N, CA, C, O and the ligand as a Tripos MOL2 file, in Angstrom:
@<TRIPOS>MOLECULE
protein
  281   279    71     0     0
PROTEIN
NO_CHARGES

@<TRIPOS>ATOM
      1 N           9.6000    7.9160   24.6860 N.3       1 MET1
      2 CA          8.2180    7.7150   25.1720 C.3       1 MET1
      3 C           8.0950    6.2820   25.6260 C.2       1 MET1
      4 O           8.1340    5.3600   24.8120 O.2       1 MET1
      5 N           7.9490    6.0900   26.9170 N.am      2 GLY2
      6 CA          7.9430    4.7740   27.4700 C.3       2 GLY2
      7 C           6.5060    4.2090   27.6160 C.2       2 GLY2
      8 O           5.5320    4.9410   27.7920 O.2       2 GLY2
      9 N           6.4430    2.9280   27.5360 N.am      3 LEU3
     10 CA          5.1520    2.3030   27.7570 C.3       3 LEU3
     11 C           4.9140    2.0870   29.2300 C.2       3 LEU3
     12 O           5.8590    1.9660   30.0110 O.2       3 LEU3
     13 N           3.6920    2.0390   29.5990 N.am      4 GLU4
     14 CA          3.3040    1.8700   31.0060 C.3       4 GLU4
     15 C           2.4210    0.6780   31.1220 C.2       4 GLU4
     16 O           1.6850    0.3600   30.1880 O.2       4 GLU4
     17 N           2.4680   -0.0170   32.2750 N.am      5 GLU5
     18 CA          1.5460   -1.1340   32.4570 C.3       5 GLU5
     19 C           0.4630   -0.7340   33.4260 C.2       5 GLU5
     20 O           0.7320   -0.2260   34.5150 O.2       5 GLU5
     21 N          -0.7610   -0.9690   33.0130 N.am      6 LYS6
     22 CA         -1.8830   -0.5460   33.8220 C.3       6 LYS6
     23 C          -2.7630   -1.7830   34.0920 C.2       6 LYS6
     24 O          -2.8760   -2.6730   33.2490 O.2       6 LYS6
     25 N          -3.3730   -1.8180   35.2700 N.am      7 GLU7
     26 CA         -4.2230   -2.9390   35.6050 C.3       7 GLU7
     27 C          -5.5860   -2.4660   35.8660 C.2       7 GLU7
     28 O          -5.7910   -1.5460   36.6570 O.2       7 GLU7
     29 N          -6.5790   -3.0950   35.1920 N.am      8 ILE8
     30 CA         -7.9830   -2.7540   35.4580 C.3       8 ILE8
     31 C          -8.7390   -4.0540   35.7870 C.2       8 ILE8
     32 O          -8.2290   -5.1570   35.5920 O.2       8 ILE8
     33 N          -9.9600   -3.8850   36.2870 N.am      9 LYS9
     34 CA        -10.7700   -5.0820   36.5420 C.3       9 LYS9
     35 C         -12.0090   -5.0090   35.6400 C.2       9 LYS9
     36 O         -12.8090   -4.0780   35.7190 O.2       9 LYS9
     37 N         -12.1350   -6.0440   34.7690 N.am     10 VAL10
     38 CA        -13.2670   -6.1050   33.8570 C.3      10 VAL10
     39 C         -14.3190   -7.0500   34.4760 C.2      10 VAL10
     40 O         -14.0110   -8.1600   34.9100 O.2      10 VAL10
     41 N         -15.5390   -6.5740   34.4950 N.am     11 VAL11
     42 CA        -16.5790   -7.4730   34.9790 C.3      11 VAL11
     43 C         -17.5090   -7.8960   33.8520 C.2      11 VAL11
     44 O         -17.7920   -7.1270   32.9340 O.2      11 VAL11
     45 N         -17.9780   -9.1400   33.9440 N.am     12 GLY12
     46 CA        -18.9440   -9.6280   33.0120 C.3      12 GLY12
     47 C         -18.4250  -10.7190   32.0410 C.2      12 GLY12
     48 O         -19.1740  -11.2830   31.2440 O.2      12 GLY12
     49 N         -17.0950  -10.9860   32.1520 N.am     13 MET13
     50 CA        -16.5360  -12.0710   31.2600 C.3      13 MET13
     51 C         -16.8890  -13.4000   31.8340 C.2      13 MET13
     52 O         -16.7850  -13.5970   33.0450 O.2      13 MET13
     53 N         -17.3060  -14.3300   31.0000 N.am     14 HIS14
     54 CA        -17.6420  -15.6530   31.4810 C.3      14 HIS14
     55 C         -17.1080  -16.8080   30.6460 C.2      14 HIS14
     56 O         -17.3450  -17.9680   30.9810 O.2      14 HIS14
     57 N         -16.3840  -16.5100   29.5540 N.am     15 CYS15
     58 CA        -15.8200  -17.6160   28.7870 C.3      15 CYS15
     59 C         -14.6330  -17.0670   27.9870 C.2      15 CYS15
     60 O         -14.4440  -15.8550   27.8870 O.2      15 CYS15
     61 N         -13.8380  -17.9860   27.4170 N.am     16 PRO16
     62 CA        -12.6540  -17.5370   26.6790 C.3      16 PRO16
     63 C         -12.9390  -16.5760   25.5540 C.2      16 PRO16
     64 O         -12.0850  -15.7480   25.2350 O.2      16 PRO16
     65 N         -14.1100  -16.6490   24.9340 N.am     17 SER17
     66 CA        -14.3910  -15.7190   23.8580 C.3      17 SER17
     67 C         -14.6700  -14.3240   24.3890 C.2      17 SER17
     68 O         -14.4200  -13.3390   23.6940 O.2      17 SER17
     69 N         -15.1810  -14.2230   25.6030 N.am     18 CYS18
     70 CA        -15.3420  -12.9210   26.2540 C.3      18 CYS18
     71 C         -13.9110  -12.3270   26.4540 C.2      18 CYS18
     72 O         -13.6770  -11.1540   26.1630 O.2      18 CYS18
     73 N         -13.0000  -13.1300   26.9380 N.am     19 VAL19
     74 CA        -11.6360  -12.6650   27.1670 C.3      19 VAL19
     75 C         -11.0390  -12.1220   25.8710 C.2      19 VAL19
     76 O         -10.4200  -11.0590   25.8350 O.2      19 VAL19
     77 N         -11.2530  -12.9010   24.8090 N.am     20 ASN20
     78 CA        -10.7240  -12.5360   23.5010 C.3      20 ASN20
     79 C         -11.3300  -11.2050   23.0440 C.2      20 ASN20
     80 O         -10.6230  -10.3380   22.5310 O.2      20 ASN20
     81 N         -12.6320  -11.0540   23.2320 N.am     21 ALA21
     82 CA        -13.3050   -9.8380   22.7860 C.3      21 ALA21
     83 C         -12.7460   -8.6120   23.5360 C.2      21 ALA21
     84 O         -12.5120   -7.5650   22.9320 O.2      21 ALA21
     85 N         -12.5430   -8.7510   24.8170 N.am     22 VAL22
     86 CA        -11.9990   -7.6320   25.5940 C.3      22 VAL22
     87 C         -10.5830   -7.3030   25.1430 C.2      22 VAL22
     88 O         -10.2340   -6.1390   24.9430 O.2      22 VAL22
     89 N          -9.7790   -8.3380   24.9860 N.am     23 GLN23
     90 CA         -8.3770   -8.1230   24.5610 C.3      23 GLN23
     91 C          -8.3130   -7.4770   23.1860 C.2      23 GLN23
     92 O          -7.5310   -6.5520   22.9690 O.2      23 GLN23
     93 N          -9.1570   -7.9750   22.2270 N.am     24 LEU24
     94 CA         -9.0960   -7.4340   20.8910 C.3      24 LEU24
     95 C          -9.5770   -5.9710   20.8510 C.2      24 LEU24
     96 O          -9.0080   -5.1350   20.1490 O.2      24 LEU24
     97 N         -10.6260   -5.6920   21.6130 N.am     25 SER25
     98 CA        -11.1470   -4.3260   21.6660 C.3      25 SER25
     99 C         -10.1160   -3.3590   22.2170 C.2      25 SER25
    100 O          -9.9570   -2.2400   21.7280 O.2      25 SER25
    101 N          -9.4080   -3.8260   23.2630 N.am     26 LEU26
    102 CA         -8.3940   -2.9570   23.8610 C.3      26 LEU26
    103 C          -7.1530   -2.7720   22.9250 C.2      26 LEU26
    104 O          -6.6520   -1.6590   22.7620 O.2      26 LEU26
    105 N          -6.6900   -3.8600   22.3390 N.am     27 THR27
    106 CA         -5.4840   -3.6750   21.4820 C.3      27 THR27
    107 C          -5.8080   -2.9440   20.1940 C.2      27 THR27
    108 O          -4.9080   -2.5350   19.4600 O.2      27 THR27
    109 N          -7.0860   -2.7820   19.9220 N.am     28 ASP28
    110 CA         -7.5280   -1.9750   18.7660 C.3      28 ASP28
    111 C          -7.3200   -0.4780   19.0050 C.2      28 ASP28
    112 O          -7.2510    0.3060   18.0580 O.2      28 ASP28
    113 N          -7.2230   -0.0990   20.2550 N.am     29 VAL29
    114 CA         -7.1020    1.3300   20.6270 C.3      29 VAL29
    115 C          -5.6880    1.8090   20.2890 C.2      29 VAL29
    116 O          -4.6950    1.1490   20.5950 O.2      29 VAL29
    117 N          -5.6350    2.9570   19.6580 N.am     30 ASP30
    118 CA         -4.3500    3.5520   19.3210 C.3      30 ASP30
    119 C          -3.5820    3.8330   20.6040 C.2      30 ASP30
    120 O          -4.0960    4.5300   21.4790 O.2      30 ASP30
    121 N          -2.3830    3.3200   20.7430 N.am     31 GLY31
    122 CA         -1.5710    3.5130   21.8960 C.3      31 GLY31
    123 C          -1.5710    2.3860   22.8910 C.2      31 GLY31
    124 O          -0.8030    2.3870   23.8530 O.2      31 GLY31
    125 N          -2.4450    1.4140   22.6530 N.am     32 ILE32
    126 CA         -2.4300    0.1920   23.4800 C.3      32 ILE32
    127 C          -1.6620   -0.9050   22.7540 C.2      32 ILE32
    128 O          -2.0610   -1.3300   21.6700 O.2      32 ILE32
    129 N          -0.5790   -1.3600   23.3370 N.am     33 GLU33
    130 CA          0.2910   -2.3380   22.7190 C.3      33 GLU33
    131 C          -0.1260   -3.7370   23.0000 C.2      33 GLU33
    132 O           0.0120   -4.6140   22.1480 O.2      33 GLU33
    133 N          -0.6440   -3.9740   24.2030 N.am     34 ASP34
    134 CA         -0.9650   -5.3500   24.5760 C.3      34 ASP34
    135 C          -2.0000   -5.3400   25.6850 C.2      34 ASP34
    136 O          -2.0490   -4.4360   26.5190 O.2      34 ASP34
    137 N          -2.8320   -6.3840   25.6630 N.am     35 ALA35
    138 CA         -3.8280   -6.5060   26.7430 C.3      35 ALA35
    139 C          -4.0070   -8.0050   27.0740 C.2      35 ALA35
    140 O          -4.2080   -8.8330   26.1850 O.2      35 ALA35
    141 N          -3.9290   -8.3130   28.3350 N.am     36 LYS36
    142 CA         -4.1050   -9.6980   28.7540 C.3      36 LYS36
    143 C          -5.1310   -9.7330   29.8720 C.2      36 LYS36
    144 O          -4.8980   -9.2110   30.9620 O.2      36 LYS36
    145 N          -6.2760  -10.3600   29.5890 N.am     37 ALA37
    146 CA         -7.3480  -10.4260   30.5770 C.3      37 ALA37
    147 C          -7.4340  -11.8190   31.2140 C.2      37 ALA37
    148 O          -7.3080  -12.8370   30.5330 O.2      37 ALA37
    149 N          -7.6480  -11.8390   32.5170 N.am     38 ASP38
    150 CA         -7.8070  -13.1010   33.1950 C.3      38 ASP38
    151 C          -9.2700  -13.4030   33.4130 C.2      38 ASP38
    152 O          -9.9840  -12.6050   34.0210 O.2      38 ASP38
    153 N          -9.7290  -14.5370   32.9290 N.am     39 LEU39
    154 CA        -11.1470  -14.8730   32.9850 C.3      39 LEU39
    155 C         -11.7020  -14.9480   34.3840 C.2      39 LEU39
    156 O         -12.7750  -14.4100   34.6570 O.2      39 LEU39
    157 N         -10.9880  -15.6060   35.2720 N.am     40 ASP40
    158 CA        -11.4980  -15.7910   36.6350 C.3      40 ASP40
    159 C         -11.5400  -14.5680   37.4830 C.2      40 ASP40
    160 O         -12.5310  -14.3010   38.1620 O.2      40 ASP40
    161 N         -10.4530  -13.8080   37.4510 N.am     41 SER41
    162 CA        -10.3710  -12.6290   38.3030 C.3      41 SER41
    163 C         -10.8910  -11.3760   37.6210 C.2      41 SER41
    164 O         -11.2840  -10.4300   38.3030 O.2      41 SER41
    165 N         -10.9040  -11.3420   36.3090 N.am     42 GLY42
    166 CA        -11.2390  -10.1270   35.5640 C.3      42 GLY42
    167 C         -10.1120   -9.1500   35.4630 C.2      42 GLY42
    168 O         -10.2000   -8.1450   34.7570 O.2      42 GLY42
    169 N          -9.0150   -9.4530   36.1940 N.am     43 ILE43
    170 CA         -7.8840   -8.5580   36.1400 C.3      43 ILE43
    171 C          -7.2580   -8.5110   34.7450 C.2      43 ILE43
    172 O          -6.8770   -9.5390   34.1860 O.2      43 ILE43
    173 N          -7.1620   -7.3150   34.2010 N.am     44 THR44
    174 CA         -6.7010   -7.1400   32.8380 C.3      44 THR44
    175 C          -5.4820   -6.2290   32.8550 C.2      44 THR44
    176 O          -5.5390   -5.0960   33.3330 O.2      44 THR44
    177 N          -4.3690   -6.7520   32.3210 N.am     45 LYS45
    178 CA         -3.1370   -5.9770   32.3070 C.3      45 LYS45
    179 C          -2.9800   -5.3720   30.8910 C.2      45 LYS45
    180 O          -3.0510   -6.0700   29.8790 O.2      45 LYS45
    181 N          -2.7740   -4.1050   30.8730 N.am     46 ILE46
    182 CA         -2.7260   -3.3620   29.6120 C.3      46 ILE46
    183 C          -1.3470   -2.6530   29.5050 C.2      46 ILE46
    184 O          -0.9100   -1.9560   30.4200 O.2      46 ILE46
    185 N          -0.7090   -2.8590   28.3780 N.am     47 LYS47
    186 CA          0.5040   -2.1590   28.1000 C.3      47 LYS47
    187 C           0.1970   -0.9940   27.1630 C.2      47 LYS47
    188 O          -0.2410   -1.2070   26.0330 O.2      47 LYS47
    189 N           0.4210    0.2190   27.6180 N.am     48 LEU48
    190 CA         -0.0270    1.3610   26.8510 C.3      48 LEU48
    191 C           0.9590    2.5250   26.8810 C.2      48 LEU48
    192 O           1.8510    2.6010   27.7250 O.2      48 LEU48
    193 N           0.7620    3.4040   25.9460 N.am     49 ASP49
    194 CA          1.4810    4.6790   25.9300 C.3      49 ASP49
    195 C           0.6360    5.7000   26.6760 C.2      49 ASP49
    196 O          -0.4130    6.1050   26.1760 O.2      49 ASP49
    197 N           1.0660    6.1280   27.8640 N.am     50 PRO50
    198 CA          0.2490    6.9970   28.6950 C.3      50 PRO50
    199 C          -0.0230    8.3650   28.0860 C.2      50 PRO50
    200 O          -0.9400    9.0700   28.5060 O.2      50 PRO50
    201 N           0.7860    8.7360   27.0850 N.am     51 ASN51
    202 CA          0.5620   10.0260   26.4320 C.3      51 ASN51
    203 C          -0.5930    9.9730   25.4160 C.2      51 ASN51
    204 O          -1.1600   10.9950   25.0300 O.2      51 ASN51
    205 N          -0.9090    8.7620   25.0100 N.am     52 THR52
    206 CA         -1.9320    8.6120   23.9620 C.3      52 THR52
    207 C          -3.2500    8.0860   24.5070 C.2      52 THR52
    208 O          -4.3230    8.4290   24.0110 O.2      52 THR52
    209 N          -3.1550    7.2440   25.5420 N.am     53 VAL53
    210 CA         -4.3750    6.5760   25.9780 C.3      53 VAL53
    211 C          -4.8870    7.1080   27.3270 C.2      53 VAL53
    212 O          -4.1280    7.1930   28.2930 O.2      53 VAL53
    213 N          -6.1360    7.4530   27.3810 N.am     54 SER54
    214 CA         -6.7300    7.9540   28.6340 C.3      54 SER54
    215 C          -7.5760    6.8580   29.3040 C.2      54 SER54
    216 O          -7.8690    5.8310   28.6930 O.2      54 SER54
    217 N          -7.9500    7.0850   30.5300 N.am     55 GLU55
    218 CA         -8.8320    6.1330   31.2510 C.3      55 GLU55
    219 C         -10.1230    5.9470   30.4890 C.2      55 GLU55
    220 O         -10.6620    4.8420   30.4270 O.2      55 GLU55
    221 N         -10.6160    7.0150   29.9140 N.am     56 ASP56
    222 CA        -11.8670    6.8830   29.1570 C.3      56 ASP56
    223 C         -11.7490    6.0560   27.9080 C.2      56 ASP56
    224 O         -12.6870    5.3590   27.5200 O.2      56 ASP56
    225 N         -10.5680    6.1340   27.2580 N.am     57 ASP57
    226 CA        -10.3360    5.2910   26.0640 C.3      57 ASP57
    227 C         -10.4420    3.8010   26.4780 C.2      57 ASP57
    228 O         -11.0340    2.9890   25.7670 O.2      57 ASP57
    229 N          -9.8600    3.4750   27.6280 N.am     58 ILE58
    230 CA         -9.8760    2.1050   28.0810 C.3      58 ILE58
    231 C         -11.2830    1.6370   28.4140 C.2      58 ILE58
    232 O         -11.7160    0.5450   28.0460 O.2      58 ILE58
    233 N         -11.9860    2.5320   29.1390 N.am     59 LYS59
    234 CA        -13.3690    2.2130   29.5730 C.3      59 LYS59
    235 C         -14.2460    2.0620   28.3080 C.2      59 LYS59
    236 O         -15.0500    1.1330   28.2300 O.2      59 LYS59
    237 N         -14.1010    2.9440   27.3450 N.am     60 ASP60
    238 CA        -14.8920    2.8830   26.1370 C.3      60 ASP60
    239 C         -14.6570    1.5740   25.3950 C.2      60 ASP60
    240 O         -15.6010    0.9360   24.9310 O.2      60 ASP60
    241 N         -13.3610    1.1710   25.2840 N.am     61 ALA61
    242 CA        -13.0850   -0.0510   24.5510 C.3      61 ALA61
    243 C         -13.6620   -1.2850   25.2260 C.2      61 ALA61
    244 O         -14.1450   -2.1980   24.5560 O.2      61 ALA61
    245 N         -13.6090   -1.3110   26.5680 N.am     62 VAL62
    246 CA        -14.1760   -2.4390   27.2820 C.3      62 VAL62
    247 C         -15.7000   -2.4700   27.1030 C.2      62 VAL62
    248 O         -16.2930   -3.5300   26.9000 O.2      62 VAL62
    249 N         -16.3160   -1.2870   27.1810 N.am     63 GLU63
    250 CA        -17.7420   -1.2070   27.0230 C.3      63 GLU63
    251 C         -18.1930   -1.5840   25.6350 C.2      63 GLU63
    252 O         -19.2460   -2.1910   25.4390 O.2      63 GLU63
    253 N         -17.3450   -1.1980   24.6480 N.am     64 GLU64
    254 CA        -17.6810   -1.4960   23.2610 C.3      64 GLU64
    255 C         -17.7020   -3.0230   23.0620 C.2      64 GLU64
    256 O         -18.4620   -3.5360   22.2400 O.2      64 GLU64
    257 N         -16.8850   -3.7170   23.7990 N.am     65 ALA65
    258 CA        -16.8830   -5.1910   23.7030 C.3      65 ALA65
    259 C         -18.0370   -5.8150   24.4530 C.2      65 ALA65
    260 O         -18.2820   -7.0150   24.3320 O.2      65 ALA65
    261 N         -18.7760   -4.9840   25.2560 N.am     66 GLY66
    262 CA        -19.9430   -5.4850   25.9520 C.3      66 GLY66
    263 C         -19.7210   -5.7560   27.4240 C.2      66 GLY66
    264 O         -20.5010   -6.4710   28.0530 O.2      66 GLY66
    265 N         -18.6570   -5.1860   27.9800 N.am     67 PHE67
    266 CA        -18.3500   -5.4510   29.4120 C.3      67 PHE67
    267 C         -18.1140   -4.1260   30.1380 C.2      67 PHE67
    268 O         -18.1650   -3.0550   29.5340 O.2      67 PHE67
    269 N         -17.8580   -4.2170   31.4360 N.am     68 ASN68
    270 CA        -17.7010   -3.0330   32.2260 C.3      68 ASN68
    271 C         -16.3690   -3.0590   32.9880 C.2      68 ASN68
    272 O         -15.8050   -4.1140   33.2790 O.2      68 ASN68
    273 N         -15.8980   -1.8490   33.2940 N.am     69 VAL69
    274 CA        -14.7050   -1.7030   34.1470 C.3      69 VAL69
    275 C         -15.1910   -1.4100   35.5690 C.2      69 VAL69
    276 O         -15.9890   -0.5000   35.7940 O.2      69 VAL69
    277 N         -14.6910   -2.1990   36.5180 N.am     70 GLU70
    278 CA        -15.0840   -1.9920   37.8970 C.3      70 GLU70
    279 C         -14.2930   -0.9000   38.5380 C.2      70 GLU70
    280 O         -14.5010   -0.5950   39.7120 O.2      70 GLU70
    281 CU        -18.1220  -15.3730   26.7800 Cu       71 CU71
@<TRIPOS>BOND
     1     1     2 1
     2     2     3 1
     3     3     4 2
     4     3     5 am
     5     5     6 1
     6     6     7 1
     7     7     8 2
     8     7     9 am
     9     9    10 1
    10    10    11 1
    11    11    12 2
    12    11    13 am
    13    13    14 1
    14    14    15 1
    15    15    16 2
    16    15    17 am
    17    17    18 1
    18    18    19 1
    19    19    20 2
    20    19    21 am
    21    21    22 1
    22    22    23 1
    23    23    24 2
    24    23    25 am
    25    25    26 1
    26    26    27 1
    27    27    28 2
    28    27    29 am
    29    29    30 1
    30    30    31 1
    31    31    32 2
    32    31    33 am
    33    33    34 1
    34    34    35 1
    35    35    36 2
    36    35    37 am
    37    37    38 1
    38    38    39 1
    39    39    40 2
    40    39    41 am
    41    41    42 1
    42    42    43 1
    43    43    44 2
    44    43    45 am
    45    45    46 1
    46    46    47 1
    47    47    48 2
    48    47    49 am
    49    49    50 1
    50    50    51 1
    51    51    52 2
    52    51    53 am
    53    53    54 1
    54    54    55 1
    55    55    56 2
    56    55    57 am
    57    57    58 1
    58    58    59 1
    59    59    60 2
    60    59    61 am
    61    61    62 1
    62    62    63 1
    63    63    64 2
    64    63    65 am
    65    65    66 1
    66    66    67 1
    67    67    68 2
    68    67    69 am
    69    69    70 1
    70    70    71 1
    71    71    72 2
    72    71    73 am
    73    73    74 1
    74    74    75 1
    75    75    76 2
    76    75    77 am
    77    77    78 1
    78    78    79 1
    79    79    80 2
    80    79    81 am
    81    81    82 1
    82    82    83 1
    83    83    84 2
    84    83    85 am
    85    85    86 1
    86    86    87 1
    87    87    88 2
    88    87    89 am
    89    89    90 1
    90    90    91 1
    91    91    92 2
    92    91    93 am
    93    93    94 1
    94    94    95 1
    95    95    96 2
    96    95    97 am
    97    97    98 1
    98    98    99 1
    99    99   100 2
   100    99   101 am
   101   101   102 1
   102   102   103 1
   103   103   104 2
   104   103   105 am
   105   105   106 1
   106   106   107 1
   107   107   108 2
   108   107   109 am
   109   109   110 1
   110   110   111 1
   111   111   112 2
   112   111   113 am
   113   113   114 1
   114   114   115 1
   115   115   116 2
   116   115   117 am
   117   117   118 1
   118   118   119 1
   119   119   120 2
   120   119   121 am
   121   121   122 1
   122   122   123 1
   123   123   124 2
   124   123   125 am
   125   125   126 1
   126   126   127 1
   127   127   128 2
   128   127   129 am
   129   129   130 1
   130   130   131 1
   131   131   132 2
   132   131   133 am
   133   133   134 1
   134   134   135 1
   135   135   136 2
   136   135   137 am
   137   137   138 1
   138   138   139 1
   139   139   140 2
   140   139   141 am
   141   141   142 1
   142   142   143 1
   143   143   144 2
   144   143   145 am
   145   145   146 1
   146   146   147 1
   147   147   148 2
   148   147   149 am
   149   149   150 1
   150   150   151 1
   151   151   152 2
   152   151   153 am
   153   153   154 1
   154   154   155 1
   155   155   156 2
   156   155   157 am
   157   157   158 1
   158   158   159 1
   159   159   160 2
   160   159   161 am
   161   161   162 1
   162   162   163 1
   163   163   164 2
   164   163   165 am
   165   165   166 1
   166   166   167 1
   167   167   168 2
   168   167   169 am
   169   169   170 1
   170   170   171 1
   171   171   172 2
   172   171   173 am
   173   173   174 1
   174   174   175 1
   175   175   176 2
   176   175   177 am
   177   177   178 1
   178   178   179 1
   179   179   180 2
   180   179   181 am
   181   181   182 1
   182   182   183 1
   183   183   184 2
   184   183   185 am
   185   185   186 1
   186   186   187 1
   187   187   188 2
   188   187   189 am
   189   189   190 1
   190   190   191 1
   191   191   192 2
   192   191   193 am
   193   193   194 1
   194   194   195 1
   195   195   196 2
   196   195   197 am
   197   197   198 1
   198   198   199 1
   199   199   200 2
   200   199   201 am
   201   201   202 1
   202   202   203 1
   203   203   204 2
   204   203   205 am
   205   205   206 1
   206   206   207 1
   207   207   208 2
   208   207   209 am
   209   209   210 1
   210   210   211 1
   211   211   212 2
   212   211   213 am
   213   213   214 1
   214   214   215 1
   215   215   216 2
   216   215   217 am
   217   217   218 1
   218   218   219 1
   219   219   220 2
   220   219   221 am
   221   221   222 1
   222   222   223 1
   223   223   224 2
   224   223   225 am
   225   225   226 1
   226   226   227 1
   227   227   228 2
   228   227   229 am
   229   229   230 1
   230   230   231 1
   231   231   232 2
   232   231   233 am
   233   233   234 1
   234   234   235 1
   235   235   236 2
   236   235   237 am
   237   237   238 1
   238   238   239 1
   239   239   240 2
   240   239   241 am
   241   241   242 1
   242   242   243 1
   243   243   244 2
   244   243   245 am
   245   245   246 1
   246   246   247 1
   247   247   248 2
   248   247   249 am
   249   249   250 1
   250   250   251 1
   251   251   252 2
   252   251   253 am
   253   253   254 1
   254   254   255 1
   255   255   256 2
   256   255   257 am
   257   257   258 1
   258   258   259 1
   259   259   260 2
   260   259   261 am
   261   261   262 1
   262   262   263 1
   263   263   264 2
   264   263   265 am
   265   265   266 1
   266   266   267 1
   267   267   268 2
   268   267   269 am
   269   269   270 1
   270   270   271 1
   271   271   272 2
   272   271   273 am
   273   273   274 1
   274   274   275 1
   275   275   276 2
   276   275   277 am
   277   277   278 1
   278   278   279 1
   279   279   280 2
@<TRIPOS>SUBSTRUCTURE
     1 MET1         2 RESIDUE 1 A MET
     2 GLY2         6 RESIDUE 1 A GLY
     3 LEU3        10 RESIDUE 1 A LEU
     4 GLU4        14 RESIDUE 1 A GLU
     5 GLU5        18 RESIDUE 1 A GLU
     6 LYS6        22 RESIDUE 1 A LYS
     7 GLU7        26 RESIDUE 1 A GLU
     8 ILE8        30 RESIDUE 1 A ILE
     9 LYS9        34 RESIDUE 1 A LYS
    10 VAL10       38 RESIDUE 1 A VAL
    11 VAL11       42 RESIDUE 1 A VAL
    12 GLY12       46 RESIDUE 1 A GLY
    13 MET13       50 RESIDUE 1 A MET
    14 HIS14       54 RESIDUE 1 A HIS
    15 CYS15       58 RESIDUE 1 A CYS
    16 PRO16       62 RESIDUE 1 A PRO
    17 SER17       66 RESIDUE 1 A SER
    18 CYS18       70 RESIDUE 1 A CYS
    19 VAL19       74 RESIDUE 1 A VAL
    20 ASN20       78 RESIDUE 1 A ASN
    21 ALA21       82 RESIDUE 1 A ALA
    22 VAL22       86 RESIDUE 1 A VAL
    23 GLN23       90 RESIDUE 1 A GLN
    24 LEU24       94 RESIDUE 1 A LEU
    25 SER25       98 RESIDUE 1 A SER
    26 LEU26      102 RESIDUE 1 A LEU
    27 THR27      106 RESIDUE 1 A THR
    28 ASP28      110 RESIDUE 1 A ASP
    29 VAL29      114 RESIDUE 1 A VAL
    30 ASP30      118 RESIDUE 1 A ASP
    31 GLY31      122 RESIDUE 1 A GLY
    32 ILE32      126 RESIDUE 1 A ILE
    33 GLU33      130 RESIDUE 1 A GLU
    34 ASP34      134 RESIDUE 1 A ASP
    35 ALA35      138 RESIDUE 1 A ALA
    36 LYS36      142 RESIDUE 1 A LYS
    37 ALA37      146 RESIDUE 1 A ALA
    38 ASP38      150 RESIDUE 1 A ASP
    39 LEU39      154 RESIDUE 1 A LEU
    40 ASP40      158 RESIDUE 1 A ASP
    41 SER41      162 RESIDUE 1 A SER
    42 GLY42      166 RESIDUE 1 A GLY
    43 ILE43      170 RESIDUE 1 A ILE
    44 THR44      174 RESIDUE 1 A THR
    45 LYS45      178 RESIDUE 1 A LYS
    46 ILE46      182 RESIDUE 1 A ILE
    47 LYS47      186 RESIDUE 1 A LYS
    48 LEU48      190 RESIDUE 1 A LEU
    49 ASP49      194 RESIDUE 1 A ASP
    50 PRO50      198 RESIDUE 1 A PRO
    51 ASN51      202 RESIDUE 1 A ASN
    52 THR52      206 RESIDUE 1 A THR
    53 VAL53      210 RESIDUE 1 A VAL
    54 SER54      214 RESIDUE 1 A SER
    55 GLU55      218 RESIDUE 1 A GLU
    56 ASP56      222 RESIDUE 1 A ASP
    57 ASP57      226 RESIDUE 1 A ASP
    58 ILE58      230 RESIDUE 1 A ILE
    59 LYS59      234 RESIDUE 1 A LYS
    60 ASP60      238 RESIDUE 1 A ASP
    61 ALA61      242 RESIDUE 1 A ALA
    62 VAL62      246 RESIDUE 1 A VAL
    63 GLU63      250 RESIDUE 1 A GLU
    64 GLU64      254 RESIDUE 1 A GLU
    65 ALA65      258 RESIDUE 1 A ALA
    66 GLY66      262 RESIDUE 1 A GLY
    67 PHE67      266 RESIDUE 1 A PHE
    68 ASN68      270 RESIDUE 1 A ASN
    69 VAL69      274 RESIDUE 1 A VAL
    70 GLU70      278 RESIDUE 1 A GLU
    71 CU71       281 GROUP 0 **** ****
């Protein structure tokens, strides 16, 4: 079972603690191994197990942290 890299765009981040919150919320999801968000672009790279994680899981985690997926 291989990991996949997925890229999303998160909107609403405006400081390093926003970045942290997004990353923590994402890596908290079962099946997400790593998440790196870029503050300026919002581009967030997620390393995940595609069999475990759905688009909705990602969206929910970002929203739970208080942000949105574009
Ligand atoms: Cu912030």
